[in-house]
N, C-alpha and C positions, 0 to 999 in steps of 0.2 A: 448510458447513464442519463439521469434525469436532472439536467442543469438548466437554469440556476436553481439551487435549493432555496426554499422559502425562509423568510424571517418570521418568527412566531412570537407573539406577545407573551410575556410572563407576568401576568397581573399581580399575583400574590407576592412574588419576589420583588416586583417593582414597588409595590406598596411598602413592603418591609424596608427596602433600601431608600425609598424616597426618590426614585428615578423611574423613567420609562425604560424598561429593559426589553430588548428584543433578542431572541436566541436564534442563531443561524442553524438550521436543521440539516447538517451535513449527513446525518444518518439516512436521509431520504434520497441520496444520490444514486442508489441502485446497486452498488457493489458492496456487499456486506455492510460496512458502516460509513463508507464515504471518506471525506476529508481530503487533505492535500495529496496523499498517496494515490487515491483513486483518480484525482484530477491529472496528476502526472502520467498515470497509466493510460488515460484517454489519449494523450498525445503520443506517448511512446509506442503504444500498441498500433495506432494508426500507421505509423512509420514502419514498424516491423512487419505488419500484415501486408503492406504495400510491397515489401521486399520478399514476400513469400514465406516468412518465418511461421512455423507451425508448432514450435516447442519453445517454452520459456524455461530457463535454468537460473536458479537464484539460491543464495546462501544468506541465512540470518539466524537469529535465535529461535528456539523451538516455539515460542509464543509470539513471534513477530507479526505485527500488523501489516508490514510490507509484504511478507509472504502470504498472508491471508488474502490480501487484495490481489496479488499476482495469481493465486490459485482461483479466486473468484472470476477474475477477468479471463483467464485461460478457459475455464469452464463455460463462461458465457459465449465466447467466440469459437468454441470447438477446438481449442488448442490443448496441447499437453503441457503440464507444469511439472518440472522436476525440482523439488525443493531439498536442499542440503541443509540439515540442521545438526547442531552438535548433539552427540549422544549424552544423555543425562548420566550422572554418577549416582551410584547407590540404588536404593530400593525403588525409586520412582520409575525405573525401567520396567518394572513388573505391573505398574498401575495402568489402567486403560487411559488412552489419550483424553485430555480435557482442554477446554478453552480453544484458542486458535489452533493448537495441534490437532484437536478433534475435527475442527472445521476443514483442515487440509484434507483429511480423509473423506469427509462428507462431500467436498468439492471435487474429489477424484484425482487429487495430486499424487504424484509418485514421490513419496517422502523417503529420503535416504539419510542415514546417520553418518556423520563424520566425527573424527576425534574432537573431544570437547576443547582442546587447547590449540586448535588450528591457528596458524598465523596467516597473514594476508597472502603470502606466496603459496602456502599449502592449499588455501581455499581456491585460488586461481587455477592451480594444477588440477584439483578435483573437478572444477567446473569444465575445464578443457577436456578432461577424460570423459565426462558425461556428454559433452558436446560431440566428441568423436564417436562415442557409442551411439548416440541418437542419429548421427549422420550415417553410420554403418547400417542402421535399421531403416534408412530411407527417409528419416525425419529431416526437417529443415530448421535447425536451431540458429540463433543469431550468430554472427561471425565474431562478436567481441563480448568479453565479460561485462563491460559497462552496459551494453545494450541488453544483455540477458538479465542483468540485475535491475533493469528499468532505471538506471542512473543516467542523468544527462551527461553526454560526452563533452559538452561545452556549455557555457552559460547562455541561457536563452531567456526570453521574457517569462517563460513559464517554469523556470527551474529552481527558484528560490522560495521556499515556504515562508509565509508571513502569517503570524497570528496577531490579529490587531483588535484593539478595542478603540472605537472612535467615540469621543465625548463631545457633544455639541450643546452649547448653551440654549436654554429654552426659557420662556417667560415664567414667572412665579418662582424663580430660583431653582427649578428642577433641571436636571441634566438628562439628556437622552443618550443612552449608552447602547452601542450596537457592537456585538462581538462576533467575529467570524474567523474561520480558518480558510485561508485562500492563498493562492499563489500570486506573487507580485513580481514586477520586473526586478532583475538582479542587477 
């Protein structure tokens, strides 16, 4: 990842709003579009890779940004990503993949459909079944569902996303606004 991401001036919008506006360029972080999910992955993947994990297993919606970033991180680090997404209902199943769902394929993720009305217990069972399958194939998936889903298992200084806009007074009645997406102490 390319951190820290830069702040970029937005002169026309600043003029229109009457403030100096800086935009935090999270899209330049290096994993698809960046942001707090990519920052969390940086820490979670370091820990998982140190434990020898080579396969990531996660569940979320078919257009999930979290799954997109997991697939991108797995591709970057030579890991396998198995993504469990709810099967769509109706005619959309016959359409070619679009958006993040298309990116999962481009990034080489193993995408598997699960029932669209899965509850939390069913999702965990599906992830455990995939984890057992991967282990039988000689892969090394994480030992827990939380680790596989890139979820913090405990509150840490880097586990709580914070979207912030900081307004600082400036001379001549103008305000300086800086917006960013970052992780802050929980």
